[in-house]
C-alpha positions in Angstrom: -58.9 -3.2 -9.2 -57.3 -6.2 -10.8 -55.9 -6.0 -14.3 -55.1 -9.2 -16.2 -53.2 -9.3 -19.5 -53.0 -12.8 -21.0 -51.8 -14.1 -24.4 -51.4 -10.5 -25.6 -48.8 -7.9 -26.1 -49.2 -4.7 -24.2 -46.9 -1.9 -23.1 -47.7 -1.0 -19.5 -46.6 2.3 -18.0 -47.2 2.3 -14.2 -46.4 5.7 -12.6 -46.8 6.7 -8.9 -48.9 3.6 -8.2 -49.1 0.9 -5.7 -49.0 -2.5 -7.4 -48.0 -4.4 -4.3 -48.7 -8.1 -4.6 -48.6 -8.1 -8.4 -47.1 -11.0 -10.2 -45.6 -11.7 -13.7 -45.5 -15.3 -14.8 -44.3 -17.1 -18.0 -44.0 -13.7 -19.7 -41.4 -11.8 -21.8 -40.6 -8.6 -20.0 -37.2 -8.0 -21.8 -36.2 -4.4 -21.4 -38.5 -3.7 -18.5 -37.3 -0.7 -16.4 -37.8 0.1 -12.8 -36.9 3.7 -11.8 -37.3 4.9 -8.1 -39.2 1.7 -7.3 -39.5 -0.2 -4.0 -38.8 -3.9 -4.9 -38.3 -4.9 -1.2 -39.1 -8.7 -0.8 -39.3 -9.1 -4.5 -38.9 -12.6 -5.7 -37.3 -13.6 -9.0 -37.4 -17.4 -9.7 -36.1 -19.1 -12.9 -35.6 -15.7 -14.7 -33.1 -14.7 -17.3 -31.3 -11.5 -16.0 -28.6 -11.5 -18.8 -27.2 -8.0 -19.1 -29.5 -6.7 -16.4 -28.2 -3.7 -14.6 -28.8 -2.6 -11.0 -27.4 0.9 -10.2 -27.9 3.2 -7.2 -29.7 0.4 -5.3 -29.8 -0.9 -1.8 -29.3 -4.5 -2.1 -28.7 -5.2 1.6 -29.5 -8.8 2.6 -29.9 -9.7 -1.1 -29.8 -13.5 -1.6 -28.7 -15.1 -5.0 -28.8 -18.8 -5.1 -28.1 -21.4 -7.8 -27.2 -18.5 -10.3 -24.7 -18.4 -13.1 -22.6 -15.2 -12.9 -20.0 -15.6 -15.6 -19.0 -12.2 -16.9 -20.8 -10.5 -14.0 -19.3 -7.2 -12.8 -19.8 -5.9 -9.4 -18.4 -2.3 -8.8 -18.5 0.2 -6.0 -20.5 -2.2 -3.7 -20.8 -1.7 0.0 -19.6 1.8 0.3 -21.2 4.7 2.2 -22.6 7.2 -0.4 -21.0 10.6 0.5 -23.5 12.3 -1.6 -26.3 10.9 0.6 -25.6 11.9 4.3 -28.4 9.5 5.5 -26.8 6.5 3.8 -24.9 4.0 5.9 -22.9 0.8 5.3 -24.9 -2.2 6.3 -23.7 -3.6 9.7 -23.4 -7.2 8.4 -20.6 -8.4 6.2 -21.2 -10.0 2.8 -20.8 -13.8 2.7 -20.0 -16.0 -0.3 -20.6 -19.8 0.1 -19.8 -22.4 -2.5 -19.0 -19.9 -5.2 -16.6 -20.1 -8.0 -14.2 -17.1 -8.4 -11.9 -19.2 -10.7 -9.9 -16.7 -12.9 -11.7 -13.8 -11.2 -10.1 -10.5 -10.3 -10.6 -8.5 -7.1 -9.1 -5.0 -7.7 -9.1 -2.0 -5.4 -11.2 -4.0 -2.8 -11.2 -3.5 0.9 -10.4 -7.0 2.2 -9.8 -6.0 5.8 -10.6 -8.8 8.1 -11.6 -11.2 5.3 -11.4 -15.0 6.1 -10.9 -17.6 3.6 -12.1 -20.9 5.0 -11.8 -24.2 3.3 -11.3 -22.6 -0.1 -9.3 -24.0 -3.0 -6.4 -21.5 -3.5 -4.3 -23.0 -6.2 -2.8 -20.2 -8.2 -4.2 -17.5 -5.8 -1.9 -14.5 -5.8 -2.1 -11.2 -3.9 0.0 -8.4 -5.5 1.9 -11.1 -7.5 2.7 -13.3 -4.4 1.5 -16.9 -4.8 -0.4 -17.6 -1.4 -0.2 -21.3 -1.7 3.6 -21.2 -1.8 3.6 -18.6 1.0 1.5 -20.9 3.2 3.7 -23.8 2.6 6.8 -21.9 3.6 4.9 -20.5 6.7 3.8 -24.0 7.8 7.3 -25.4 7.2 8.8 -22.7 9.5 6.2 -23.4 12.1 6.6 -27.2 12.4 
């Protein structure tokens, strides 16, 4: 069965249904909620997700490209959930490429084996230590 709603205002409630292959285009779906839903391989293009919340989700292999993330907050990400014995951390590490963390804060994060490659580090500090100055001293000692 195919249901089409066009140029109309409707409130849809879809419960315990398979709507695989459905699409929403040029529509206002502000406030839409997905609870206990499988959104694997979902695609969001040219969407406004301001103040959207994703909680209790598996976002393994999530791709976000050409997005504005000012004011975004990522918390409790990448940890095994002790309340769910079947949950596991994903075997692949997270990768950030061409991202701005200017003025950002990483707090209480596990940075074991993290690599910063070709990054602008002006003003970067770790526990109050200026890393740019530290690297300059290290390089001077090893010349």
